[in-house]
Structure formats: structure tokens, C-alpha cells
matplotlib code that plots the C-alpha trace (Angstrom):
import matplotlib.pyplot as plt

x = [-0.1, 2.8, 4.3, 1.0, 0.9, 4.4, 4.2, 1.1, 2.9, 5.8, 3.2, 1.2, 4.5, 5.6, 2.3, 3.4, 6.5, 4.8, 2.4, 4.9, 6.3, 2.5, 1.7, 4.6, 3.7, 0.1, 1.3, 3.3, 0.4, -1.9, 0.5, 0.6, -3.1, -5.1, -7.0, -10.2, -10.2, -11.9, -9.4, -6.6, -7.4, -8.4, -5.1, -3.1, -4.8, -4.2, -0.5, 0.0, -1.5, 0.4, 3.9, 3.6, 2.7, 5.4, 8.1, 6.4, 6.9, 10.5, 11.1, 9.9, 11.3, 14.4]
y = [-0.1, 2.4, 1.9, 2.7, 6.0, 7.0, 6.5, 8.7, 11.5, 11.2, 11.4, 14.4, 16.6, 15.6, 16.6, 20.1, 19.1, 16.6, 19.1, 20.3, 16.8, 15.7, 18.8, 18.1, 14.4, 15.3, 18.0, 15.4, 13.0, 15.9, 16.6, 12.7, 11.9, 15.4, 14.7, 16.4, 19.2, 17.1, 14.3, 16.8, 18.0, 14.7, 13.1, 15.8, 15.2, 11.5, 11.9, 14.2, 11.7, 8.7, 10.3, 11.4, 8.2, 6.6, 9.0, 8.6, 4.8, 5.1, 7.4, 4.9, 1.9, 2.6]
z = [0.1, 0.9, -2.7, -4.2, -2.2, -2.8, -6.4, -6.5, -4.4, -6.9, -10.2, -8.8, -8.4, -11.8, -13.5, -13.9, -15.6, -18.0, -19.8, -22.1, -23.5, -23.8, -25.7, -28.1, -28.5, -29.2, -31.7, -33.4, -33.8, -34.9, -37.7, -38.9, -38.3, -38.1, -35.0, -34.0, -31.4, -29.0, -29.3, -29.0, -25.7, -24.4, -25.7, -24.1, -20.6, -21.0, -22.2, -19.2, -16.9, -18.3, -18.4, -14.9, -13.6, -15.5, -14.0, -10.6, -11.0, -12.1, -9.1, -6.6, -8.0, -9.6]

ax = plt.figure().add_subplot(projection="3d")
ax.plot(x, y, z, "-o")
ax.set_aspect("equal")
plt.show()
């Protein structure tokens, strides 16, 4: 349980730092596939959360 909580704490801190890479990845995908505006915003949000969780997992277990 403590591993889960620590991973979430690290991930919450990384949310602010992962917005820019998520925007760049979404922009690149938009150039490749021309995404609708609704998908663009949602994909940016999901990528931000996913990237911050990945970094949080790395910080906890590395």
C-alpha cells in the first residue's frame, strides 16, 4: 500500500513538468493523423497523466 501511495505522490508532483512533453507528442500526432479538437485536448490530458505516472513509478522503484 505504501508503494502505491508514494508512486501517486511522486506522480502528482510530476504533473506540472509533463504537460510540455505531452503537448509536443500530441502536436506531433496531430501532424501525422489530423486529430479533431476534442481528441486533441483529451489526448493531451491522458498523455500528461500517463507520463507523470511513468516518471512516478520510475522514481519510486529505480
